[in-house]
N, C-alpha and C positions, 0 to 999 in steps of 0.2 A: 900662086893663085891670086886673083884679084879679090879685094875686100868686098864684102857684101853684107847688107843689113838683114837679109832674109833668114828665116829660121831653118836653114838646111843644116844637116849634121853629117859628119864624115867619120870615117874610120882611120885611126892612127895605127900604123903597123911598124914595129921596130925590130931590129936585129943587131946583135953585137957587131961592132966594127962599122965601117963606112959602107952603106948600101949602094948598090949600083942603080943610079937614078934612071938609067935607060930602060930598065925592066918595068918601070911604073907607067901606068896609064891613067890619065885624068879623065874625069867625066863619069857619068852614071853607067852602071852596068859593067864595070871593069872586073876582071877576074882577080881573085885574091891569091897572092903567091903562097905556095904550099911550103916553102922552105923556112918560113918565119914562124917562130913559136906562137901558139894560140894565146898563151897567157899575157902576151904583150899587146893584145888588141884592145883598144878602147874607143869610146865615142867622145868626140869633142866638137867645138864649133869649126866652121869652115876656115876661118882665119887664124886658128890656133897654131902656135909654134911652141912646141914642148921639148924640153931637154930630156933625153932619155938616160935614165939612171937605173940600172938593174943590179941588185945586191950581188957583190962578188964578181961583176963583169966590167965595172967602170962605166965611163960615159962615152957615148958615141956621137954626140952633137945633136943636130936637129933631126927630127923624125920625118921621113918622107910621108906625104899625105895622099890619100885617094878617097874619092867620095863613094859612100856605100848606100845612098838613098836619102830620102827626105822623111822626117817624122816630126811630130809635135814635141814641144819642149816638155810637156807633161808626161809623155811616154818614154823619155830618153833616160839613159843611165848616166849618173854623175861620175866624175873622174875619181872620186874618193873611194868608191865601192861601197859606201854606206847607204842604207835604204833611205828614200826620201821621207823627211819628217812629216808626220800627219798631226794636224792640230787636235788636241783633246782638251780644250778649255773646260768643257763640262764632261765629267765622267762619274761613274758610280763609286770609284775608288779614290780619286783625287779631290782636291778642294780648290774652289775658285774664290778668292777674296776681293771683294768690291767695296770701295770706300767712296765717300763724298765729303768735300771740305770747302767751306768758304774761307779763302785765304786773305780776303780784303784787297790785296794787290800783289801782283808779281812784277811790278815796275822797278822795285828796288833791286839793286845789285845783289846777286847771291840767293834771291828768293826761290828761283827754280831749283837750285841745287839743294836748298833746304827741303823743298817739296819731295825731290827724288830721294833724299836721304831718309825722310820719314816713311815714304812708301817702301823703301828697302828694309827699314827696320821692322815694319809691321807685315812684311811679306805680302804686299798687295800686288794684284795683277792689273786691276783697272781702278783709277781714281778719277771721279768727276770733280772738277774744280770750278768754283764760282768766284767772281770778283777778280778776274784776271787783269782787266783794265788795259789790255793790249789792243791795238787797232788792227783791222784787217783780218784775214783768214789765212792760216798757213800751218805747216807741220815742221817741227824741228826735232833734232836728235840731241840728247844729253847723256853721255856715256851709253849705257845699255837701254836707256829709256827713250820712248817716243812721246812727244807732246803735240797734240793737235788742239788748236784754239780757234775760236770764232769771236771777233770783236766788231766794234762799230767801223763804218767805212768813212766817217767824217772826221777822223783824227781826234775825236773826243775820247779821252781815257776814262770811260764809264762802263759799268757792268762788265760783260765779257765772260764767256764760259770756255772750258777746255776739258780734255780728258788725257790723263797720263797713263801710258801703257807699258807694261813690261815686255820683254823680248818675245815671250811666247804669245802674249796677247797681240802684240803688233804684227806677228807673222800670221795671225788668224784673221786679220781685218778683211772684210769682204767689200764694204762700201762706207763711205763717210759723207754726211750731209751737214754742212755748216749753215744753219737756217738763219740765225740772227745772233745778236749779242746776248740773247737770253736762252737760246735753244740750239742744241747740237745733237745729231743722231749718228750712231755708228753701229754697224752690223758686223757680226763675227761668224765665221764658219767654225762652230764650236764642237763638232763631233756628232753626238746623237741628234742634236737639234741645233738650229741657228739661234744666236743670241743677239738681241737688239737692245742697245743701251741708249737711253735718252737723258741727256744732261740739261737740267733746267735751272733757271735763276728767276724766280717770280718777282714781280714788283712788291714793294712793302705794303703794309696795311694802309699807310697814309697816302699812297700813290693815287692818281686820279683814275676814275672808273674806265675811260676809254683805253688807258694803258693796260689795265688788268684784262679787259675784254679781248684786246688784241692778243695778249699772251695766251689766254686760255682758249681762244679760237684756234690759234696755231697748234697748240698742244693737242686739242681734240682732233684736229686734222691729221696730225702725225699718228696718234694712237689708233685712229680708224683705219690706217693703211698698213699696219703691221700684220704680217701673216699670222693666221690663227695658231699655227703649231710652233711658232717661235717663243722662246722664253724672253719675256720683256722686262727690263729693269728701268724704272723711271727714278732717277737719283738727282739730288740737288737741294739747294736752299729755296724753299717755297714760301718762306716768311708766313707760315700758317700755324695755327694752333688748332689741332683736330679735336681735342678734348677727350673725354672718357665715356661719352654717351653711346654705348654699344647697341642700345635698342633702336636708335634712329638709323644706323648703318651697320647692321650686323654682319654683313659680308665684306666690309671694307676695313673696319678697325677691330682690334682685339680688346682684351680685357685689361691691358696694361698700358693704356695711354696716360697722359698727364695734362693738367690744366683745363681751361674752359675754351670752347670753340669760338673763334672770331669769324669775321666775314671772309677772309682769305681761306680759312679752314673749311667753311661752307662750300666755297667754289671748288676746292681741291677734292673734298669728299663727294660732291656731285659728279665730278669728272671720273673719279675712281669707280663710283657706282655704275656709271654709264658704260665703262669699258671692262668691267670685271677684274679690277686690280686691287691689291691689298696693301695696306701700309704696314710694312714688316716691323717697324719700331714699336708697334702697339701689341704685337703678338707675343713677344718673349718677355718673361718675367725677369726683371733686373732691379737692382737698387736705384733709387732716384738719381743718384750722381752718374749713373750709366745710361739714363734716359734722356736727360736734357742735353741739347746741342748748342745752346747759346747762353751767354751770361752778359748782362748789360754792364756798361762801364760807369753807371751811376752809383751813388751811395747805397741805394737799396739792393743792388746786385741781383736784379730780377733774372730768373732763369726760365727758359722755355724750350720746347721741342719744336724747333723751326725747320731743321733739316731732316729729310726723309729718304729712305730707300724703299721703293714700292715695286712689287712684283705681281705679275698676273696670277690669278687664283689657280690656274691650271697647274703651275709649277710651284705652288706655295709650300708644298711638303719638301721640296729640294732645298729650301733655305733653312739652315740649322741654327743660325744665330744672327742677331743684329743689335749692336750696342755702340755707345760712344766711348772713345778712348781719350782720357784727359792727359795722358803722358805725352802725346804728340804736340809739338809746339812750333808755331810759325808766326808768332806774334799776332794772333787773331783772336776775336772774341767768340769764335765758333770752335766747337770740338770736332775731331775727326770721327765720323760715323762709318763703321765697318760692318759688313755682312759676310757671312760664310755660306757657300753654296756647294752642296754635294748632290749630284744627280740621283734622284729616286724615281724609278720607272714603275708604273702600275703593273701588277701581275695580270697576265691574261685570264679572263674568267672562263673556266672550263664548264661547258654545258653538261658534260657527262653522258656517255652513251648508254641510253636506257635499254636499247634493243627493241625488237618488234614484239607485239603481243602473240602469245602462243594460241593462235585461233584454231589450230588443229584440235584442241581440247573440246571445242564446241561440237565435234562429231559425237561426243559422248552425251547421251540423252540427259543424264542427271546434271552434268555440268552446264548444259545448255539451258535447262530450266532454272538453275541457280542464277545464271547470268540474266535471263529475262526478268526474273523477280527483282533483282537489284536495280535494273533500269526502270522497271515499272514503279518501284517504290520511290525512286528519286523524282520521277516525272510527276507523280501524284502530289508530292510535297511542293514542288515548285509551281504546279498549275493553280495552287490556291491563291497566288499573288498575281496582280495585274502588272505585266512588264511590257516594255517596248520589244520590237521585233529582234533587235540586235541582242538585248539582254536575254530574251527567251532562247535564241539560238545558242548563246554561250552556256546557259544552264543545261540545255539538252546535250551539247557536246561534252561538258564537264561530267554530266551524269553517266554517259556512256563510258568515258575514260575511267571514271571512279569505279564503275561496275566491273570493267575489264581488269583493273588492278586487283580488285578484291576476290575475283573468281579465277580467271584463267591465267593471270600473271603474264610475265614476259619470258621470252626464250633466253635461256642462259647458255651462252656459248662457252664451251669448255676449251681452254687453251690447248692447242695441239702440242704434243711432246716434241721437242726438238730432235730427239733420237728415236728411231723406229725399233720395233721389237726384233726385226731381222738383225739390225745392227748389234743389239744387246746380245743376241745369240752368238753372233760371230766373235764378239769380245769375250764371251764366256768360253768358247771353244779355244781361243787363243790362250786364255788363262790356264785352261786345263792342259793344253799341249806344253805350255811353258813349265808346268809343275812336274812333268815326267822327268 
């Protein structure tokens, strides 16, 4: 058969010994020989050449091929017989561990391996990396890890962001967008919902204003386009101090922040407030040493919470922890910040079937008079107030419903027995006959 790049699939049929090739027909719609065992039929690509090995029967060389139709690769059966793996990054039973780390540079030899070793040690699935300092945009593999990075295009080794993915996270990638040397977006098919991760590396406090404006304009543009039902994680080094003032931003920060807010912190908090996202590092109560993510190299050894993992408030309950791990080391002045996510879904609110009102009871004269008195009593009380038309109608409606609840009540449906009286009689007759 000639080689083809089309996604056509064929049936491989094998038989012990050397098959008679004259009996085979090529092309679509050919008949399947009945003399060949059904357990030896598989699906494979059109150009596949497979050696036939059947336990206890030896090897018969190449398998003759015939085409059995065309189907999509998603609906096909794999040769191993194992079910196709389905991504479950987010689930109610498993855990997703996401980290962020400013490594200062990955230009030095062996730095990427150090990063992978630390990710392996802390059982991470996704690691946002800042300070990569690689130029260009690309994806590389290192052992079982996949590293996607976005740097400058002018060969200047400055800034740069990336994301390190475990095998199961890499298999779940749906799309990647390398926006600039400071922003990278990646979307995952994560199971119950999709997961969008944005890796950011904001300019420092002393950077010029146009540079800060450009970064936050791009960030706001990205956040505004994320689907409403996606779980969104904004991770990275934002060079911000968000402080502890919960009264100014009650829906953005928690009660466990640290330090005082600076200008960059104001910008980040405004962005979070606009898009309904929450800074996870301020929600969970931890020791101070597990809150700060940066330590200065000066004599004063100033500490601050500059790196953040931020989640949209819709999925806030799914994040079970967020803290810094000082044991991770890659010769950086930043600590590794890790969050743990376990999917928590809201229980559906049951309205409760109240049933219909027992209006047939109004045929009774005494019950009818009681109902009329209840309605009249409510209307007299409400008519003493000057109300708008809508409010007046609501009061009348509520008065009638209230009177109906207190007088005639609702119909109570008795659940029908699953076994009838006739059946019970037959069971009793059988028991009596058996006792004789």
